C-alpha positions as CSV (number, residue, x, y, z in Angstrom):
1,M,49.1,-77.3,23.3
2,I,46.1,-77.6,21.0
3,L,44.6,-74.4,22.5
4,K,47.8,-72.5,21.8
5,H,47.8,-73.6,18.2
6,L,44.1,-72.8,17.8
7,F,44.7,-69.3,19.3
8,L,47.6,-68.7,17.0
9,A,45.6,-69.8,14.0
10,L,42.7,-67.5,14.9
11,L,45.1,-64.6,15.5
12,L,46.9,-65.2,12.2
13,G,43.6,-65.5,10.4
14,W,42.5,-62.2,11.8
15,L,45.8,-60.5,10.9
16,V,45.7,-61.5,7.3
17,S,41.9,-61.1,6.8
18,P,40.8,-58.5,4.2
19,A,39.2,-56.3,6.9
20,A,42.5,-56.2,8.9
21,A,44.5,-55.5,5.7
22,Q,42.5,-52.4,4.7
23,T,44.1,-49.1,5.4
24,P,41.9,-46.0,6.0
25,E,41.8,-43.3,3.4
26,P,44.2,-40.4,4.3
27,E,42.4,-37.5,5.7
28,Y,44.8,-35.1,4.0
29,P,47.8,-35.3,1.7
30,F,51.0,-36.7,3.2
31,M,53.1,-33.6,2.4
32,L,50.5,-31.4,4.2
33,R,52.1,-32.4,7.5
34,F,55.4,-30.8,6.5
35,A,53.7,-27.6,5.2
36,E,51.4,-27.5,8.3
37,R,54.4,-27.8,10.6
38,T,56.1,-24.9,8.8
39,A,53.0,-22.7,9.2
40,V,52.6,-23.5,12.9
41,E,56.3,-22.9,13.6
42,E,55.8,-19.4,12.0
43,G,52.8,-18.6,14.3
44,F,50.0,-19.5,11.9
45,P,47.3,-22.0,13.0
46,A,46.9,-25.3,11.3
47,L,44.1,-24.6,8.8
48,R,42.9,-28.2,9.0
49,T,41.8,-27.7,12.6
50,T,40.8,-24.0,12.6
51,D,37.2,-23.0,11.9
52,L,36.6,-19.6,10.4
53,P,33.6,-17.3,10.5
54,E,31.0,-18.5,8.0
55,D,31.8,-16.0,5.3
56,D,35.6,-16.1,5.7
57,I,37.8,-18.0,3.3
58,E,41.4,-19.1,3.4
59,I,43.4,-20.8,0.6
60,R,46.9,-22.1,1.3
61,L,48.8,-23.2,-1.7
62,W,52.1,-25.0,-0.8
63,S,54.6,-25.8,-3.5
64,G,58.1,-27.3,-3.6
65,F,58.9,-30.1,-1.1
66,G,62.0,-31.2,-2.9
67,L,65.6,-30.5,-2.1
68,A,65.0,-26.7,-2.6
69,G,62.4,-26.5,0.2
70,K,58.8,-25.2,0.1
71,W,56.8,-22.1,-0.3
72,G,53.3,-21.3,1.0
73,E,50.9,-18.8,-0.6
74,F,48.2,-17.8,1.9
75,I,45.2,-16.0,0.3
76,Q,42.4,-15.1,2.7
77,R,39.1,-13.2,2.8
78,R,38.3,-11.7,6.2
79,D,35.1,-9.6,6.6
80,G,34.9,-9.4,2.8
81,V,38.5,-8.1,2.2
82,W,41.0,-10.3,0.3
83,D,44.7,-10.3,1.4
84,A,47.7,-12.5,0.8
85,L,51.2,-13.4,2.1
86,Q,53.9,-15.8,1.3
87,I,55.9,-18.1,3.5
88,D,59.3,-18.9,2.0
89,A,61.0,-21.9,3.6
90,S,63.2,-22.6,0.7
91,V,67.0,-22.9,0.5
92,L,66.9,-19.5,-1.3
93,S,65.5,-17.7,1.7
94,E,68.2,-15.6,3.2
95,N,67.0,-15.8,6.9
96,G,65.7,-19.3,7.2
97,V,61.9,-18.8,6.9
98,S,60.5,-15.5,5.7
99,V,57.0,-14.1,5.5
100,V,56.3,-11.6,2.8
101,D,53.2,-9.6,2.1
102,R,51.6,-10.2,-1.3
103,Q,49.2,-8.1,-3.3
104,V,45.9,-9.6,-4.5
105,A,44.1,-8.8,-7.7
106,D,40.9,-6.8,-7.5
107,D,38.8,-9.8,-8.9
108,W,39.3,-12.3,-6.1
109,D,35.5,-12.8,-5.4
110,E,35.0,-13.7,-9.1
111,R,38.3,-15.6,-9.2
112,F,37.3,-17.7,-6.1
113,D,33.9,-18.5,-7.7
114,A,35.7,-19.6,-10.9
115,L,38.1,-21.8,-8.9
116,V,35.1,-23.5,-7.2
117,E,33.4,-23.9,-10.6
118,M,36.6,-25.5,-12.0
119,G,36.4,-28.1,-9.3
120,M,39.0,-26.9,-6.8
121,L,36.9,-28.2,-3.8
122,E,36.6,-31.6,-5.3
123,L,40.2,-32.3,-6.0
124,P,41.3,-35.6,-4.3
125,A,43.6,-35.7,-1.4
126,D,46.0,-37.8,-3.4
127,P,45.0,-38.9,-6.9
128,D,47.5,-41.7,-7.0
129,P,48.5,-42.8,-3.5
130,D,50.8,-45.5,-4.9
131,R,53.1,-43.0,-6.6
132,L,56.5,-42.7,-5.0
133,F,58.7,-39.6,-5.1
134,L,62.4,-39.3,-4.3
135,D,62.5,-35.6,-5.1
136,G,60.5,-33.3,-7.2
137,F,58.1,-30.5,-7.2
138,H,54.7,-31.1,-5.5
139,Y,51.6,-29.0,-4.7
140,V,49.4,-29.1,-1.6
141,L,46.2,-27.1,-1.7
142,E,44.2,-26.3,1.5
143,V,40.9,-24.5,1.4
144,R,38.9,-23.4,4.4
145,I,35.4,-21.8,4.0
146,G,33.9,-21.3,7.5
147,S,33.9,-24.8,9.0
148,F,34.3,-26.6,5.7
149,Y,37.8,-27.8,4.9
150,T,39.4,-29.7,2.1
151,A,43.0,-30.5,1.0
152,A,44.5,-31.9,-2.1
153,G,47.9,-32.8,-3.3
154,A,49.5,-33.4,-6.7
155,P,53.0,-33.4,-8.3
156,R,53.9,-30.8,-10.8
157,W,53.9,-33.1,-13.9
158,E,52.9,-31.1,-16.9
159,D,52.4,-34.4,-18.9
160,S,50.5,-36.4,-16.2
161,E,47.8,-38.5,-17.6
162,L,45.6,-38.0,-14.4
163,E,42.8,-35.5,-14.8
164,A,43.2,-34.5,-11.1
165,D,46.9,-33.6,-11.7
166,R,46.0,-31.5,-14.7
167,L,43.2,-29.8,-12.8
168,M,45.5,-29.0,-9.9
169,L,47.9,-27.3,-12.3
170,E,45.0,-25.2,-13.7
171,V,43.9,-24.2,-10.2
172,V,47.5,-23.3,-9.3
173,R,47.9,-21.1,-12.3
174,K,44.6,-19.3,-11.6
175,I,45.6,-18.7,-8.0
176,M,49.1,-17.5,-8.8
177,D,47.8,-15.2,-11.5
178,G,45.7,-13.4,-8.8
179,I,48.6,-12.5,-6.5
180,S,51.8,-10.6,-6.9
181,Y,54.6,-8.9,-5.0
182,P,53.8,-5.3,-3.9
183,E,55.3,-2.7,-6.1
């Protein structure tokens, strides 16, 4: 009986120890799983697990995630040529999920350099993991440069006090200013 209590005490001590209570840092934003699933269902590889040739770049900017659904803007440079498309998985999409070609601005090499300079590659996966959302508008940004990958997430809160949230909004604006629907 004493051994049973000793074993339980040791087990309980291990379960509530600081080491056991620590949770690992998320490897990517929580909402990325939903966006990634949409991309894969539409025939696109999961960017998180797909290496590109060294000089190729892909940016995926996901937005939405509330009751209205989500959208993904895919901007990519392959063999030095920039291209873009949009995945629309919103309730406004007439046929479920649609993929639409987008037009890129002529300045994407400079625009990408400016985004990197702004800190796009250093945005945190989740600047405030304790925040809870019932519904709202959220951004998830994925960037792949060759074998390098990073992802970040932030809500669309114009008045957020977090620097990472404000930077995400600036990055989003710069990306969206560089793509349009074909005329």
